[in-house]
C-alpha positions in Angstrom: 0.2 -0.1 -0.2 1.2 3.6 -0.8 -0.1 7.0 0.6 -3.4 5.2 2.4 -5.4 7.8 4.1 -8.6 6.6 5.9 -11.0 7.9 8.5 -14.3 7.5 10.3 -16.1 11.0 10.2 -14.0 13.9 11.1 -11.1 11.2 12.7 -8.4 10.3 10.7 -6.6 6.7 11.5 -4.4 6.4 8.5 -2.5 9.3 7.2 -0.2 8.7 4.2 0.6 4.9 5.4 3.0 3.0 3.1 3.9 -0.4 3.4 5.3 -3.1 1.0 5.5 -6.9 1.7 7.5 -9.5 -0.5 7.1 -12.9 -0.3 8.5 -14.8 3.2 8.5 -10.8 4.8 7.3 -10.9 8.5 5.8 -7.4 9.8 3.9 -7.0 12.8 2.0 -3.6 13.8 1.9 -2.5 17.4 0.0 0.5 18.8 -2.6 1.2 21.3 -6.6 0.5 20.7 -7.8 2.8 18.3 -4.5 3.7 16.3 -5.6 2.1 13.3 -3.9 -1.3 13.2 -7.4 -3.5 12.5 -8.3 -0.6 9.8 -4.8 -1.1 8.3 -5.6 -4.8 8.2 -8.8 -4.7 6.8 -7.8 -2.7 3.7 -4.9 -5.1 3.2 -7.5 -7.9 3.3 -9.6 -6.3 0.9 -12.5 -6.0 3.4 -12.3 -2.3 3.6 -11.6 0.5 0.7 -9.3 3.1 1.8 -10.2 7.0 1.2 -7.0 8.2 -0.7 -3.8 6.2 -1.7 -3.4 2.8 -3.2 -3.6 -0.7 -1.7 -2.6 -3.4 -4.6 -1.9 -6.9 -4.3 0.1 -8.3 -7.5 -0.6 -5.3 -9.1 -4.2 -5.2 -8.8 -6.3 -3.5 -6.1 -7.2 -5.6 -3.2 -10.8 -6.4 -2.7 -12.6 -9.6 -1.4 -14.6 -9.9 -4.2 -12.0 -10.7 -6.6 -11.7 -14.7 -7.1 -7.7 -14.3 -7.7 -7.4 -12.2 -4.5 -9.2 -14.5 -2.4 -7.5 -17.4 -3.6 -4.0 -16.2 -2.4 -5.0 -13.9 0.6 -6.1 -16.0 3.7 -7.2 -13.6 7.1 -8.2 -13.9 10.5 -9.4 -10.7 11.6 -11.2 -11.4 14.6 -13.7 -14.0 15.8 -14.2 -16.5 13.0 -17.8 -16.8 11.4 -18.3 -20.9 11.3 -21.4 -22.7 9.9 -23.0 -23.4 13.0 -24.2 -26.8 11.9 -20.9 -28.0 10.7 -18.1 -29.8 12.9 -14.7 -28.3 13.5 -13.5 -31.0 11.1 -16.2 -30.4 8.7 -15.5 -26.5 8.9 -12.0 -26.9 8.0 -12.5 -29.3 5.4 -15.1 -27.2 3.7 -12.3 -24.5 3.8 -10.0 -27.0 2.0 -12.0 -28.3 -0.5 -13.3 -24.8 -1.6 -10.0 -24.0 -2.4 -9.4 -27.1 -4.2 -6.2 -28.1 -2.1 -4.7 -31.6 -2.5 -5.1 -34.1 0.1 -7.3 -32.1 1.8 -8.1 -34.8 4.4 -4.8 -35.1 5.4 -4.1 -31.2 5.6 -6.9 -30.8 7.8 -5.8 -33.6 10.2 -2.4 -31.9 10.3 -4.0 -28.6 11.1 -6.4 -30.2 13.8 -3.7 -31.9 15.6 -1.0 -28.6 15.4 -4.0 -26.3 16.8 -5.3 -28.8 19.6 -8.1 -29.4 18.0 -8.0 -33.2 17.3 -10.1 -34.0 20.4 -12.8 -31.5 19.4 -12.9 -32.3 15.7 -16.4 -33.7 16.1 -17.8 -30.8 18.1 -19.9 -28.0 17.0 -18.0 -24.3 17.0 -20.6 -22.9 19.7 -19.2 -25.2 22.4 -15.9 -24.2 22.0 -13.9 -22.2 24.4 -12.7 -18.7 23.5 -9.3 -20.2 23.2 -10.4 -23.1 20.8 -12.5 -20.9 18.8 -9.5 -18.6 18.0 -7.3 -21.6 17.1 -10.3 -22.7 14.9 -10.1 -19.5 13.0 -6.2 -19.8 12.8 -6.6 -23.4 11.5 -8.8 -22.4 8.7 -6.0 -20.3 7.3 -3.5 -23.2 7.5 -5.8 -25.3 5.0 -5.9 -23.3 2.1 -3.5 -21.5 -0.3 -2.0 -18.6 1.3 0.7 -16.2 -0.2 -0.2 -13.4 1.9 -1.5 -14.2 5.6 -3.1 -11.2 7.6 -4.0 -11.7 11.3 -5.6 -9.2 13.8 -4.2 -10.3 17.4 -3.8 -13.8 16.7 -2.6 -14.5 20.4 -6.1 -13.5 21.6 -7.4 -15.9 24.2 -4.2 -18.2 23.9 -2.0 -19.7 26.5 1.8 -19.1 26.6 2.3 -22.4 25.0 -0.3 -21.9 22.4 1.3 -18.4 21.6 4.9 -20.3 21.4 3.1 -22.8 18.9 1.7 -20.0 17.0 4.9 -18.4 16.5 6.6 -21.4 14.9 3.8 -22.0 12.6 4.2 -18.5 11.4 8.0 -19.2 11.1 7.4 -22.2 9.0 4.9 -20.3 6.9 7.3 -17.5 6.3 10.0 -20.1 5.3 7.6 -21.2 2.8 7.4 -18.2 1.3 4.1 -16.8 2.7 4.1 -13.0 3.6 2.8 -12.1 6.9 1.3 -9.0 8.3 -0.2 -9.2 11.9 -1.3 -6.8 14.5 -0.5 -7.6 18.0 -0.4 -6.1 21.7 2.1 -8.7 22.5 5.5 -7.8 22.0 7.1 -10.8 22.9 5.3 -12.5 20.0 6.1 -9.5 18.0 9.9 -10.1 18.4 9.6 -13.7 17.8 7.7 -13.5 14.6 8.3 -10.1 12.8 11.4 -9.4 10.9 10.1 -5.6 10.9 8.1 -4.1 13.7 6.0 -0.8 13.5 4.1 1.4 15.7 1.1 3.1 14.5 0.6 6.3 16.2 -1.4 9.4 15.0 -2.0 8.1 11.6 1.6 7.5 11.0 3.4 4.1 10.4 6.7 4.5 12.8 9.7 1.8 12.9 9.5 0.2 16.3 12.2 0.7 18.6 12.8 -1.0 22.1 12.0 2.4 23.7 8.8 2.7 22.2 5.6 2.5 24.4 2.6 0.4 24.0 -0.6 -0.2 25.2 -0.2 -4.1 26.2 
């Protein structure tokens, strides 16, 4: 994205933000609640349109309504929307089959195991705890193609061990060429996962430094 400006009413939350990711890049956004992190992610994920500036993926405007964009950009931007009558496994299998991934069953079984969901595979989403619901949302991004992975506070509701496992999975994804853009309040996770860290402050994207102050 380049020179992106976006606001709500008279309040500008992004004021000339520019950010570029290449394959395998890992970028973390930090900042206080309301700083504009989620807005930036929604624009990058094609769920919201900027007021000014450009947001492109492979040379085309970002947009969830474009099949080519949806095929390569995976996101978890808050509580996932699940089909209430599908089990955890069925939900993941539907995502995998919708993207025509090879060996969908094996990929789903792997995602279930890696996200501590194997024992809950036959349960409906509405009986899951907040932590397991978050893991289901993250697992759904693993069972589909993802040249770009966009995550909004992926650590939410996760315990220390699950956060460490998340960091390991993101490291592996980046090593496989996936570009990762995430917003987080967890400075430890940001340090583990990202090779570039920025703070959003007063609509500006500033390189993060150890002395920066965050609302954790």
